[in-house]
N, C-alpha and C positions, 0 to 999 in steps of 0.2 A: 377491578383490574389493577388499580394502583396498590390496593392492599396486597394482592397476590404478588406483584412485583417487589414490594417492600419485604414481604415474607421470604421470597426467593433470595433476596440480597442477604437477609439475616441468616438464612440457612447456609448460604455460601460461605459467609464469614465463620459460622460455627464449624462447618466442615473443615475449613482451612486451619483454624486454630486447633481443632481436634486432631487433625493429621500431624501438625507440628508437635503437639503434645505427645502423640503416640510415638513419633520418631525419637524424641528426646528420652521418653521413658524406656524405649527399647535399647537405646545406647547405654543408659545407666544400668539397666538390668543385665545386659550382655556383659558389661565390665564386672558387675558384682558377682554374677554366677559363672562367668567364664573361667577357663584355666589360665595359668600364667602365660601360656603361649598367646592366647587371645589378648590378654592385657598388654603384653609387649607390643602387639600389633597396633595398639592405639598410638604408639609413638613411632614404631618402625613399620610402615605399611608393607604388606606382603610377607612379613616374618612368619605368620601362622601358615600361609600357603606353602612357603618353602619348607618349613619343618614337617608339614604333613604330606609332603611329596608332590604338591602342585607347584612345581618349580617355575613353569612358564608364567602362570598367573602371578606368583609372588614377585618374580623379577620385573614384570610390567608395573605392578604397584610400586615397587621399590624405585624403579627408574623414574616414574612419574613424580614421586616425592622428591627425589634427588634433583631433578630438573626444576621443580617448583621452588625448593629452598635456595638453590643456586641463583635462580632468576631474581627472587625477592631480595636476596642479600646484595646482589650486584647492581641491579637497576630498578626492580619493582618497587621497593620501599621509597626510593628517590622520586619516582613518578607520582606516587600517592601523596608524598609530602608536598610536592609542588602543586598538586591539584587544588589545594586550598586557595592559592593566590594566582595560579596560572602564569607564574613567572614574576620575577622582580627586576630583572635587568634585560633590556632590549639590546639589539645589536648597536654598536657604537663605531663611529669613524674616528680613528686616532692617527695623529701625525707620526710617521716613521722617519726620524732624522737621518737614518742610514741611507735609505733609498729616496728621501725627499718626496714622499708621496703619502696620501692618506689611505689607510687600510681599514677594512672592517674587522672589528673585534667581536667574535660571536658571543651572543648572550642567550637568553631563554627564547623559546618559541612556544607561544601559548597554544597554538594549534596542535603541535606534536605532544605537548604536555597533556592536553585534554584527551587526545586520541590514545596515547600509550597508558595513561591512567585508567581509561575505560577498558582497554585490553587487559590491564593488570587485574581490575575488578572481576572481569569475566573469567580470567585464569584462576582467581581465588575461589570463585563459585564452582568452577570445574574441579578444583582440588578438594573442596568440601564434599562435593558429590562423590569423588573417587574415595575419599577417606571413609565416608559413610558406607559405600559399597564394600570396602575392605573389611569393615566391621561385620557387615551382613554376611560376607563370605565366611568369616571365622565362625559365626553363629551356626550357619548351615552345616559347615564341616564338622563341628562338634556334635551336632544333632545326628548327622549321618553315621559318624564313627560310634556314637553311643548306641545306635541301633544295630551295630555290627555290619554296616554297609560300607562299600568301598567308594572312595572319591574318584571323580573323573580324572583321566590323565590328559596330558597336553594333546595327544593325538585325538582323543575323543572330543575335546573342546574344539579343535580345528574342524573335525568332521561335522560337529553340530552346526558350525557356522555356514556350512554348505548343505545342510539337511533341515532339521526341524527348526533351527534358528536362522535360516537363510534370510528371513525378512529383516533381521538386524543388519546383515551384511548389505542387503540392497538399500536399506534406509540410511546407512551410515553416510554415504557421499551426499545425497540430497539434503539431509539434515545439517551437515556441515556447511553446505552451500547456503541454506536458509539463514543459518546463524551469521555467517560471514558477510553475505551480500544483502540481507534484509534486516535481521534483528539488530546487528551492530550499527548500520547507518541510521536506523530509526532512533536508537538510544542516543547516538552521537548528536543527531538533530535536536532531540529534546534537550540535551545539555546546552547546545548552542543557543537555544531560546532563552536561557537564563544568563546570557553574557551580553557584552556590548560589541560583538564581533561584526565589523563592517569594513568598508574600504579604508576608513581612517584608522581604525584599530585592526590592523591586518595580522597581528599576533607575532610579527617579526621585527619590523622597525618600530612599531608602536604596539605594545602588548595589549591584549584585551583581558577583561576581568569579569567576575561574577557581579550581576546587578539584581539578582533575585527576581521578583515578579514585576519589575519596572516595565518590561516590554509588554506584558499582558495588560498592565494598567493603562499604558499608552494606547493600546488597541481599543479598549472599552471606555476610555475617558475622553470627554469632549473638551477638556481643558489641558490637553497634553502639548499644546503649542502647535499642533497641526490638525488637519482634518482626517487623520488616520482612521478613527472609528467610523466617521461618516462614509469614507470611501469603502471600508470593509463591508459595512452593512449593505450598501447599494450594490456592490459587486457580488456579494453573496446572494442577494435577492435575484439579480439577473442570472446568476449561475444556476439557481434552482429553477427559475422560469425556463431557461434554455434547456436544461436537462429534462424537464417535464415534456416540453413540446418536441424536442429532438428524439425522445424515446417513444412517446405514444403516437406521434404522427407517423413515424416509420413503422411502428408495430401494426397499427390498424390499417394503414394504407397498404402495407406489405401483404397483409391477410386478404384485403379486397382484391389486389392485383392477382394473387395466387388463385383466389376463387374464380376470378374472371377467366384466367388462362385455362384453369382445369375444368371449366364448365363444359358440359357435353355440347357438341356441335361446333366448338371453336376449332378452326383449322390453323395449321402452322404453329402448333404449340411450342415445338422445339425452337422455331425461329424467334418467337416472342421472348422465350426464356433466354436465348442466346444474346439477343439485343440488350436485355437488361443486365446480363452477366458481364457485358463489355465494360460497363462502368466500374466493375470490380477489377477487371484485368488491367485497366489503365492506372498507373501510379497516381496516388492522390496528390502528390507534390505537383505533378504536371497539370492534372485536370483542375485542381483548385486555384492554382496560380493563373491559369488561363481564364477561368470563369471570373476571377477577381478583376482581370483586365477588361473583360467584356462589359462589366458594369462601372468602369471608371468614367470620369467626366468626358474623356475623349474616346471612349470605347465604342464597340460595335452597336450595343443596345441603344445608346443615346443617338448615334448616327442614324440608325434605322428608324427610330421614332421621329426624329426631325425630318427625315426624308419623306415619311408618310404624312407629315403635317400635324401629328398628334401633339407635339410640343414645339415651342419656339426657342427655348434655351435648354442646354443640357441639364439633366437632373443629377444632382450630386448625391448619388446613392450612398456612397461610403462616408460622406461628410454629415449626413443626417442620421441621428441616432436611431430614429424609428425605422427609417428605410433599411439601415444597415442591419438592425436586429431581425427584421422580417426576412431580409435576404439570406442571412446565414441559416435561418431555420428552414427556408424553402430549398436552399441549395443542399442542406444536409438531408432533406427528404430524397432528393435525386441520388445522393450517395448511398443512403441506408436502405431504401426500398428493395433493391436486388437481394441483399442478404436475407431480409425477412421473407421475401418471396420464395427463396430457395428453402428456408427452414419451414415455412408454412406449407409448401407443396408436399414435402415429405410427411408432415404430420397429417394433412388432410387426406392423404392416400391411405392412412391407417385408421381413420375413423370408421367404425362399423357402419356399413350402408343400411343395415337393418334399422338403425335408429332413425334415419331419414325416411325410410319406407313407412315405419310406424307413425312418424309425425305427419307424413302426407295423408295417410289413411285417416288420421284424427282431424284433418282439415287445416293443418298448420301451413301458413304461407312461407315464402323463402326467408323473410325477415325474422319470423318467429323461429324457424329452424336454425338460423344463424345465432339468434339470441339464446336459445335453449340448448343447442347441441354443439355447434361449431365453436362459439366463443368460450364456453366453459371448458371444453376439451383443450382448446389452444392455451387458455390461461393455466390449466393444470400442468400441461406438459412444458410450456415455455416460461412458467413463473420464475424459476431461477435465472433464466436468460434475461428476462425483463428486468430483474433486479440488477444483474451485472451490467446490463446495457445502460440503465439509469446512472449507476455509479461511474461507468466509463464515460458517459457524457458530461458528468460533473468535472471530470479530468480530461476532457476532449481538447487536447492542445492543438492537434493538426488542423482541424477544420477552421477554428477561430483564427489561429495565427496565420495560416497560409492565405486565408481570404482577406483578412483585415490589416495585416502587418504592412505599415507604410502607407495605408490608404485612409484609415479612419483617423479623424482629428481627435487629439486627446482632449478630455474634458478638464477644464481648468479647476473645477471643484474637486477633482480626484488627484490633486498633486500632493504627494507625500515625500518629504525629505528630498525634494528635487527630482523625483520620478513621477511621471504622469501616467494615468490610465485612461482608456477610452470607455465609452458606453457599451461596447461589445466585448470588453475584456472579461474573461472568467477569472476565478481565483487562481487557476493554474497558470494562465498567461500573465496575470499581474505578478505572480510570484516569479515567473521567468524574467520579467522586466526589472524587478527589484534586484535580482541577483546578477544582472549583467549591466555593463556600463561603468562609468566612472564612480557612481555613487552606490556601488553594490552594498546592499544592506542584508547581510546573511542572518542576523539575529531576527529581523522582522520577517524574513522569508521562513525561518524556522517556526516562528509563532503562527504564521498563516498556514503552514503545512500541518501543524498540530491541530488547528481549528478545522481544516479540511478533513483530517482524520476523524475528529469528533463528529462532524456533520455526517460524513459518510457512514461511520459505524452506527450512529443513532438511527439513521434511515434504514440501514441494512437490517438491524435487529428488529425494528418495528415491522418492516415490510415482510421479512421472512416469517415472522410469527402470524402474519395475516394471510399468507399465501395459501391458496387452495391445495397445492401440492404438499403443504405441511400440515394443514388442518383436516383436510378431507381425503386423505390418501386412499381410504378403502372405497370411495365412491367410484373410482376408475379402475379398480382391480379387474 
């Protein structure tokens, strides 16, 4: 298995470098064998399209090049030059003798420098892609004209965008949104992880700068002056334990509840389903905050137990780490079972009854039928959901924060740079605490976010390759 993975990595690298080499070779060959019109297009984008009658395409290429050159000359190069230092002069307060007051003299802003430098880099990549597409268009045009064929007109190009190339039109807006709202923030976050950006170095009054791998060394070093590594390992361990129980308890109990309700002879099936669905209809903010108060020291649960004589003193559910962890898992079951019950109900109704009939004839008991028919079918159909549910529980902010915020006592062993964490905190809630408050540590939050991504992506790849729906697709055709 390891050998196969290593071979796949080597093949991926070979394919990548081979593709890059093919592109570079094609660029050189096109320039060498192309006409003077094509060669001029290497400097003036769109020139070949305009000369050959594809005016709209040519003007678009030319306009893009003009915008790019103008931007780079006016501001783009400046942002890239400042990216190396992230600024040299912060804002200053200078005395103004005319008005007898101190005024702010604007300086550099590290945050904006990093942001606009990143946007400039992305713009440069987009320009390189457009330049390469311009060359490819010239090559295609020469080949078509050499065969005596006509080039497409502007009207034909527009018609193609709503006909055979309509998929490009539909994907244009979503892809733009993905780049702007997902790819760009992720890259920016990665850059932040290599700086000292925090509440003290806010990038305006005090500039932040590059620190290399120092933040990552602090995370994995026991001698960093804090218990950062210790805290990260323990919170990561609890996060994985929580995600495991939160996912699989809901999954299997949801299936059991669906089997019980769908069993022949059970009356008022719609009523039972409706009662369970009510937990979905009620906003989690309301229900979780209410349940959190139920288990508080002066809450209804302690009062009820004292009244029954089962306990003499209130149980501090949220102050005890073991009780608190068990509670959040149990309460999550109450929230999650209805979803799985609805999903399982739809799938159970589609399992061929002939399979159960054959199993009963062969003498299989209900448990054997569940083990050999129901569970494999459920795992095959819901495998991707199970994976996304596990990943979602790793980043399950709502349940943990709304149940334990303000109730669970922080663990003194989990104090990092003035910010404490509790035994019920997940990586995502710890990250939230780090980035809010007076000691906001954005660089540390960025490092933790990267580590969350590494953990989630590793689990996703391994789990997906082991899924029945991926390995044994033909078994349930």
